[in-house]
N, C-alpha and C positions, 0 to 999 in steps of 0.2 A: 240450519244452523244458530248452534244459542254460542254467542262468546264466550269461552271463557279465559276472563281476566287474572292475571299474576296479581294483582291487591284485590286483600283479601272484605269480602262483602261488596264485589263492587261490576255482578253478573247485573244484577238486576237492576241496579239505571241505565249499565248500555245497552236492557231489555228494552226497557221504556223508551227510552232514547232513538234505538232504530225506529221501533213502532211508531210514536212519533213522527219521523219521518217517513215512512211509510204513507202516513193519512197524506202528510200531508203535498206530498209528491204525487200522490191518487189524485189533490182536489187540485192540483196545480195541469197536470195532463190534462186533466177535464176543463180546463178556464175557469175553472170558480176562482170566483175575490180576486179577479184581476183590474180590476178599477178602485179609482180614489175609496178611502172612508171622510166621512165627518170628522173628521179625528186629527189629531196627533200623538208619538207617543213620549215617554217624557223628559225626553231631550226636543224634546220640539221639531221634531223632524212630521211631518206626513206619511201619514196612513194611509197602503191600497187594505184590499177587508180581507184579502189572503196576513196579512204580520198578525192581523186578532186570531182567525182560523189557529195558522199555526203554534201562535204562542200560546192559544189554551190545548192547544192538542196535546205540548209541550208537558204543562202543568197538570191536563188528566192524569199523561201518562205516572211524572215523573213523580205526584204527590203520591200514588199508591203502597210506594217500597219505603219497605220504613227504613230503612240504609238510610235516605234521601231526609236530607230535617234541615231544607232553609232552601225555595226554589225561588232563586233572583232573573230578572231579564230586561233585556233592551226596554220591552213594551210598556215596565209597569210600578209605580210607583216607591215601591214599600220588597221589601222582603218577608216572606211569608213563609211559614213553618209548616211544615208537612212530619212529622216526623222527631223522634229522639233522633236520630239513629248522627251518624258522624260526620258523613259527610252529604255538602254542599254545591245544587247546581247552576252555574250564573250559563247567561246563551242570547244569544242574539239568533232569534226564533225565525225572522226572515231576513238574511241580510241580502241586500244588491234587489229588493222588491223595488225599484223605479225601470232596474235593469230590465229583471221578469219583464215589463207589460211592452217588453220590445227584444223580446228574445232572447234576452241574455242569460244562461243560464246564474239563475241566483240561491241560494241556501241558509244552510242555519250555522252558527258556528257557538261550540260547547266550553263548555270546563268544569271540570271538578274542582274543589276543596276541600284539604281538609279542617278542622278544627277553626270553621268559621263562623260564627255568632255575629259581626259584625261589620261594615264596611271596611273596617279596618286589615279585617282577616284576609282579604279575598285578593294578598299581594302574591306574587311567585314564590315564593316560599312555600307556602301550602296550599300552589298546584299540586292535584298528581297527574290527571290527565285533561287534556285537549284538543279538540280538533275539528273538524267542519261536516258535514253532507252538502253535497254541489246536488245540484234538482237542474239538471241537463238534459240532454240526449238519454240518460240509466239516470237510477238513483245512484250516487258513489258518496263512499266514509273515505275520511281519511285523519289518521289521528295516531297520536304517544301517548300509550296506558303508559304511564309509568315512565320506565327508557326504553321500550319498545315500540317502534311504529309499524302501523298496520293501511291497507286500505283495502276498499269494498264494495262491491255492486250489487243492490240486489235484481234479483230477477220474481216475476209473479208466482214463477211457478215449480222457483228451487229456495226461495231467498235470498239470504245473506251468505258472497262466497268470500272469505275476510281472509290474504296474505299478509306476509308478516317482511317489510321491507326491511331488507341487511345494513343494503348499499349508503354512503353517506349522501349526504342531502348531493346533488349534479352542481355545478358550478358554470357557469353564462352570461353571457354582459346581457343579455336583458334587463330594460330599467322598466318598471312599474309603477307612472307617474304622471298626475294628470298634467298637463306640459301648462297649460288654458294661465294656468295662476302664475307660472315662471315671475312675474313680473315682481307680483308680488312675495315672493320666497327671501328669505336671507339674502345678502350678498352669497356668504360659501357657499351656500347651496345653489344658488345660481351657477358660479363656476366650478362647483363639483362637474354638477351635470353637464355644461358643457365644452369641459375641458372632454367628457365621459363620450361627444357626437361629436368629438374632433376626429375624423378620421389621419394616423402620425407614422409615418415610418413603415408605409404597407400597415400598419393596425384597420382593420374595420371598426367607424364608429358602432358604440352601445343599440342595440337594436329597442326604441320606444317601442313600449303595450301598456295599455289601458282598459279593463273594459267597466269600469268604474263597478266593482262587481267582488268585495274583496274575495268572495270562497275561488269565482273564476279566475284572477288573480292567483292565489295561496297554489290552488292548483298545478298550472305550471308550472309555480316555484320550485315547487315538492317536485310536479317532472321534471321538469328540466334545469331551473337555477338560476338565477337571477338573484337582483334587489328588488324588496314592494317597500314603496316610500310614501308615506301619503303625510307631509310634515306641516306644521304651526305656518304660517302664513297671514300680513300685514294688513287685514282685509276682516270685515265685520263678523263675527261670528268663525274663524276662521283660526283667531289670535295663539292655540294649544291644538290644533289641529282641531278633527271633526270624529274622529274614533274615539271608542270607549278601550280606556284602560282596560276594566273588568271586564268586558264582553265580547270582547274584539282581539286588543293587545296583545295580555295574555294569553288565552289560549292559545293564538299562532305563532307570539314569543316559542312558547313549550312544546310543540310540534317543532318546532324547526332548529330547535336548539337541541330535540333527540334525534335530531337525522346529521346533528354536528355543526348547525348551524348556527346566525347571532341574532340581537338585536337589537337597539335600541330606541333612545327619542332622543338622542345627538348625543348627547352626556353622559348616559350611566342603562344596562345592560334594561328590557320591560321588567327583566324579572325581577329586580329588583328596584324598581319604583313604589314607594310609599302609597297606597292606595290613600285619600281623603276624605272620600263621596264614588256610592258606587255605581253613579253618573260619569266622572271626571271624565275629561278628552283629555287625549294625547299626542306629539310626535309619532308616529309611526316609519323604523326603520327596522324592515324583516331580510338577512338574506346570508350569504354565505360569510362567514370569515370576517375573507379582505376585505369586501367590499366595503363590512360593518366597519371594519377598525380603516381605514380608506376616510372614510366618508365623516365618523367623530374628528381624527385628525385633522382634517379640514375644520372644522369647525372648532376647533379649539384654536388653528391655528388663522385662522379668518378673524 
């Protein structure tokens, strides 16, 4: 099937995204590209060969659509203009690539912006579509097309089956965070996590789950609820977190906001943050509204 967007002239961009994901998933199933390359991306992360394959697959399909003006990627240093169209696409072409080496599902994160001609334009006020593919047992997609949310699954015989998710984001006491770094978090966050991991008055502690693959953790968020956190830490390279505002944080926040959830960097919504540069890093907290509000209150008080 071909997805029919409620947004003007977006069908071809979705088709390009879906086609590239099919190609990448096919390579992954064959075991192609699952070793380290002799390169690193623009953010300084080591690449595996599939990172490069994925980046090229998305660029190839998107650059053919006349409504796609710029393609920007975590794997590339600069904006690349492909047409005079109204939309620009930002990508993390292979999220969780190191996890893919040991069989944890990886995926791809995408966002589509209007009126984006330079880095500062890729802020949350201009994003119109955002979501992610999962390369796991099946090829799946979860995304918000404007204010409508969809999930889909690809079958090699029948193609994509997409269904709209009309229920709000579930609520669950699940925390996805890398506990290894807890001694170098801010004290307010250490206290917030410690309090929620205590069993008090018969209340179960939060479940802690951490794939080290944002797409896998966010799939659980969409289906089960909870809180995803990748905070800043007092440790070299983690001072502003590790996730990119444009390529990961804003698209994921846009999806969860469309489901009735929320997001923050600790002080403000990720969708309200100014963008200074394309590869800007940011602390990321995404989840149901009550948890985000409690977390922000804890930081403000702490």
